[in-house]
C-alpha positions in Angstrom: -0.2 -0.1 -0.3 1.3 3.7 -0.9 0.8 6.6 0.6 2.2 10.0 0.8 5.1 11.1 3.4 1.8 12.9 4.8 -0.1 9.8 6.2 3.1 8.0 6.7 4.5 11.0 9.1 1.3 10.6 11.1 1.4 7.1 11.3 4.9 7.3 12.6 4.1 9.0 15.4 2.2 5.8 16.9 5.0 3.5 15.4 7.1 3.6 19.2 3.4 2.0 20.8 3.2 -0.9 18.1 5.9 -4.1 17.4 6.0 -4.2 13.8 5.2 -1.5 11.2 5.3 -1.2 7.8 6.3 2.9 7.4 7.9 2.7 3.8 5.1 3.9 0.9 6.0 6.9 0.5 9.6 5.8 -1.3 7.8 4.2 -3.7 6.1 7.5 -4.8 8.1 8.8 -7.4 6.2 12.6 -6.8 5.5 12.6 -3.8 5.2 16.7 -2.9 6.0 16.7 0.8 9.0 15.8 3.1 8.3 14.3 6.3 9.8 11.1 8.1 12.4 9.1 6.7 13.3 5.3 7.2 17.0 4.4 6.8 18.4 1.2 8.3 15.6 -0.4 9.9 14.7 3.2 11.8 12.4 6.2 11.5 13.9 9.7 11.0 10.8 12.1 12.1 11.5 15.9 10.8 11.9 18.8 13.5 9.0 20.5 11.5 5.7 21.3 13.9 2.4 19.3 13.7 3.4 15.8 12.2 6.3 16.7 10.6 5.4 17.2 7.5 6.5 20.1 4.7 5.4 20.5 1.6 8.0 20.2 -1.1 8.8 23.5 -3.6 7.1 26.2 -1.2 9.5 29.0 -0.3 8.2 31.4 2.8 
């Protein structure tokens, strides 16, 4: 199942409470217009942005 970084970043907020997660659907989307959490090496890295940690790509200011 693929989701944008918005949905994956929201789900990542609950990841510490879950034994197994599958939160890599956003890396399958070539034109995801958001930056959020980054999966890598079995860990999730959250962005420092407010809210769920998602930033719209291409917006200046």
